C-alpha positions in Angstrom: 7.2 -53.7 54.8 5.7 -56.2 52.4 7.4 -55.7 49.2 3.7 -56.1 46.4 4.0 -55.5 42.5 0.6 -56.2 41.8 -1.2 -54.6 39.2 -4.4 -52.4 40.6 -6.9 -50.0 38.7 -6.4 -46.5 40.1 -9.2 -43.8 39.7 -9.0 -40.5 41.1 -11.4 -37.2 41.8 -9.9 -34.3 42.2 -10.6 -31.4 44.2 -12.2 -29.4 42.5 -12.1 -29.2 38.7 -8.3 -28.7 36.6 -8.4 -26.4 33.5 -6.7 -28.3 31.2 -6.9 -26.1 28.0 -8.5 -22.6 26.9 -9.9 -22.2 23.9 -8.7 -20.1 21.2 -9.6 -16.8 20.8 -11.7 -14.2 23.1 -13.7 -16.2 25.3 -14.9 -15.4 28.8 -12.3 -17.7 30.7 -9.3 -15.4 29.1 -11.1 -12.5 29.6 -11.6 -13.2 33.1 -7.6 -14.1 33.4 -8.4 -17.7 33.6 -5.0 -19.9 32.7 -4.4 -23.6 32.1 -3.5 -25.3 35.2 -5.9 -23.1 37.5 -8.0 -25.2 39.4 -11.7 -24.0 39.8 -12.8 -24.8 43.2 -16.0 -22.9 43.9 -18.5 -20.4 41.9 -20.4 -18.1 43.4 -19.5 -19.8 47.0 -20.7 -23.0 46.1 -18.0 -25.9 45.5 -17.3 -27.5 42.7 -16.2 -31.1 42.1 -17.5 -32.5 38.8 -17.6 -30.8 35.2 -21.6 -31.7 35.7 -21.8 -28.9 38.1 -19.6 -26.6 36.6 -22.4 -26.5 33.6 -25.0 -26.9 36.2 -23.7 -23.5 37.4 -23.2 -21.6 34.5 -26.6 -22.5 33.0 -28.8 -21.1 36.2 -26.7 -17.7 35.6 -27.5 -17.7 32.1 -24.3 -15.0 31.4 -24.8 -13.0 34.7 -21.3 -12.2 36.4 -20.4 -15.4 38.8 -17.0 -15.5 40.7 -14.7 -18.4 40.3 -12.6 -19.4 43.2 -9.7 -20.2 41.8 -6.5 -21.8 42.8 -3.0 -21.0 41.2 -0.2 -22.8 42.9 0.1 -21.3 46.1 -2.0 -18.3 45.3 -5.9 -18.2 45.9 -7.6 -16.3 43.4 -11.5 -14.4 42.5 -12.2 -14.0 39.1 -15.5 -12.7 37.7 -16.6 -14.0 34.7 -19.6 -14.2 32.1 -20.8 -17.3 30.4 -21.3 -17.4 26.6 -24.1 -19.3 24.8 -23.0 -21.8 22.3 -26.1 -23.7 21.0 -27.8 -23.4 24.0 -25.2 -24.6 25.8 -23.4 -21.3 28.5 -19.9 -22.1 28.5 -16.6 -20.4 29.9 -14.4 -21.4 26.9 -12.3 -24.0 28.9 -11.5 -27.5 29.1 -11.9 -28.9 32.5 -11.0 -32.1 34.2 -12.6 -33.7 37.1 -11.4 -37.4 37.3 -8.4 -39.7 36.1 -8.4 -43.6 36.0 -5.9 -46.1 34.9 -3.4 -48.9 36.1 -0.4 -49.0 38.1 1.8 -51.4 40.6 1.1 -51.6 44.4 4.9 -51.0 45.8 4.6 -52.2 49.1 2.0 -52.9 52.1 2.8 -52.0 55.7 1.2 -54.2 57.9 1.3 -52.5 61.1 -1.1 -49.6 59.6 -2.8 -51.4 56.7 -1.5 -48.7 54.4 0.0 -49.1 50.8 2.3 -47.2 48.6 2.0 -47.1 44.8 3.6 -45.8 41.4 6.6 -44.4 43.0 5.5 -41.0 40.9 2.0 -38.7 41.2 -0.8 -38.5 39.0 0.0 -35.8 36.7 -2.7 -34.5 34.0 -1.8 -35.3 30.8 -2.4 -32.1 29.2 -0.8 -30.0 32.0 1.2 -32.3 33.5 0.4 -30.9 36.9 -0.1 -32.9 39.8 -4.0 -33.8 39.9 -5.0 -32.3 43.3 -7.1 -35.2 45.4 -10.3 -34.9 46.8 -11.0 -38.9 46.8 -9.7 -42.1 45.0 -9.6 -45.7 45.5 -7.7 -48.8 43.6 -9.5 -51.9 42.0 -8.3 -55.3 41.5 -7.1 -55.8 37.8 -6.4 -59.0 35.8 -3.8 -57.9 32.9 -5.4 -58.8 30.0 -2.5 -57.6 27.2 0.6 -56.2 26.9 1.8 -53.5 24.5 5.4 -54.1 23.9 7.9 -51.1 24.3 9.8 -49.9 21.4 11.9 -47.4 20.8 10.0 -44.3 21.1 6.8 -46.1 22.1 6.8 -46.7 25.8 4.1 -49.9 25.6 1.9 -50.0 28.1 -0.1 -52.7 30.1 -3.7 -53.4 29.5 -6.3 -54.9 32.0 -9.9 -55.2 33.1 -10.9 -53.8 36.3 -13.6 -55.0 38.9 -15.7 -52.4 39.4 -18.2 -54.1 41.3 -15.8 -53.3 44.4 -12.7 -51.3 46.1 -9.8 -52.7 47.0 -8.7 -50.0 49.1 -9.2 -45.9 49.7 -6.8 -43.4 48.0 -5.7 -40.7 50.8 -2.4 -38.6 48.7 -1.2 -37.9 45.8 2.1 -37.0 45.9 5.2 -36.9 43.4 6.7 -39.7 45.1 3.6 -41.8 44.7 0.0 -42.3 46.1 -0.9 -44.0 49.3 -4.0 -45.2 50.6 -4.9 -48.4 53.1 -6.5 -51.5 51.8 -9.6 -52.7 52.9 -9.4 -55.5 55.3 -10.6 -58.4 52.3 -7.6 -57.7 50.3 -5.0 -57.3 53.3 -6.0 -60.6 54.2 -5.1 -61.8 50.7 -1.4 -61.0 51.3 0.8 -63.5 51.6 4.4 -62.2 51.1 6.8 -61.9 53.9 7.9 -58.8 54.9 11.3 -57.6 54.2 13.4 -54.7 55.6 13.9 -51.4 54.2 16.8 -50.5 53.0 18.5 -46.8 53.3 19.5 -44.6 50.3 23.3 -45.3 50.7 22.9 -49.1 51.2 21.6 -49.4 47.3 24.2 -50.2 44.8 25.0 -50.9 41.5 25.0 -54.3 40.3 22.2 -56.9 40.2 18.4 -56.8 41.7 14.6 -58.0 40.7 11.4 -56.3 40.6 8.6 -57.6 41.3 5.9 -57.0 38.6 2.2 -58.1 37.6 2.7 -58.2 33.3 0.0 -61.3 33.0 -3.1 -62.2 34.5 -3.2 -61.7 38.1 0.7 -63.6 38.8 3.5 -61.3 40.7 6.5 -62.7 39.5 10.4 -62.0 40.2 12.4 -60.5 37.7 16.4 -60.0 37.0 17.3 -56.4 36.3 20.7 -54.4 36.7 21.0 -51.1 38.5 23.4 -49.4 36.2 23.5 -46.1 38.1 22.5 -44.2 41.1 21.7 -40.6 41.4 22.1 -38.1 43.3 19.6 -38.6 46.7 18.0 -35.1 46.1 16.3 -36.3 42.9 12.7 -37.1 43.9 11.5 -40.0 41.8 14.8 -40.6 39.1 17.0 -42.1 41.7 18.8 -44.8 39.8 19.1 -46.3 36.4 17.8 -49.8 36.1 18.3 -52.5 32.9 15.7 -55.4 32.5 18.0 -58.1 31.8 15.3 -61.2 32.5 14.8 -62.6 29.0 11.4 -63.7 29.7 10.1 -60.0 30.8 12.2 -58.7 27.7 10.3 -61.1 25.3 6.6 -60.2 27.2 7.0 -56.4 27.5 10.3 -55.3 25.6 11.5 -54.2 29.4 9.7 -51.2 31.5 6.0 -50.2 30.1 3.1 -48.1 31.2 1.1 -49.6 34.3 4.8 -51.2 36.0 5.4 -48.0 37.3 5.3 -48.8 41.0 7.0 -52.4 40.5 8.8 -52.8 43.8 12.8 -53.2 43.4 14.4 -55.6 45.5 18.5 -56.1 46.7 20.3 -58.2 49.1 16.8 -59.1 50.4 15.5 -55.6 50.9 12.9 -53.1 49.5 15.3 -50.1 47.9 12.8 -48.6 45.8 10.2 -48.8 43.2 10.0 -48.7 39.0 8.6 -45.0 37.7 9.3 -44.4 34.2 10.7 -45.9 31.5 13.3 -44.6 29.1 11.9 -43.8 25.8 14.7 -44.3 23.6 15.3 -47.8 25.1 12.4 -49.5 26.7 15.2 -52.0 28.2 16.0 -49.5 31.1 14.0 -47.3 33.3 14.2 -44.9 36.5 13.4 -46.1 39.8 12.8 -43.9 42.8 14.5 -44.8 46.7 12.2 -46.5 48.9 13.0 -44.0 51.5 11.7 -40.9 49.4 8.4 -43.1 49.1 8.0 -43.3 52.7 9.2 -39.9 53.3 6.3 -38.7 51.1 3.4 -41.0 53.1 4.6 -39.8 56.6 6.6 -43.0 57.0 10.1 -43.7 58.6 12.4 -46.3 57.3 13.2 -46.9 60.5 
């Protein structure tokens, strides 16, 4: 695999619409049994993939019973609701979300398949902490314009400008261990780094390592870290504890900030994992995932 560390913009469109909250008091949503975290996939048999579609279908029924096809975990439910009019708008009394966008970091590129892995964790809804069900998505070129430096109790973040004129690649999977997709031929041709071996879990050790990250412009650089602890391989995204020791990175970011998730971790000439989370009480420290776990989620072998 070729380690990357390149910041990208990410956009994800949900498979259905996610119920992120219910309005207070008696509402059609509560009356029919709808819950926070439910995914509405169809209404009266018509597939829905956007909030606009939901609003249009509710307006068409004008308060008549409508059957909601709902996915709740592994269960498929049919709930019947009657929308209520509020200031000329027909409503269920539920807040829904159909898409998400943000900044993250590419971890690796597989020259044999054209596939990439990024983030090291899944894209989850901010209100429900639920993994967003993926219908489609893409990544875009991003230039990091500013950094909100991390501090105790404040994780900080990268701020970037997305190139909205074109997609750099598709997105085909949103999993607990990362997001995965295929780079465009144009963007794959720009990759100049050398491929490195992939480390197995039992090869990862405490001690010195580096990460590849982009925290300014489009420049990907290597920064020093220390792996302080390795956790049981049974965990999916928090397999190791890392400490940023690079003075330049600490000056720029305070350590790990939002948007750096996916930064490749290298040790002894191998890709061993990716940065996933920052410690809120100490931004100089964060968690990382084993690269084996990412590759497994992508359906790839570490051999």
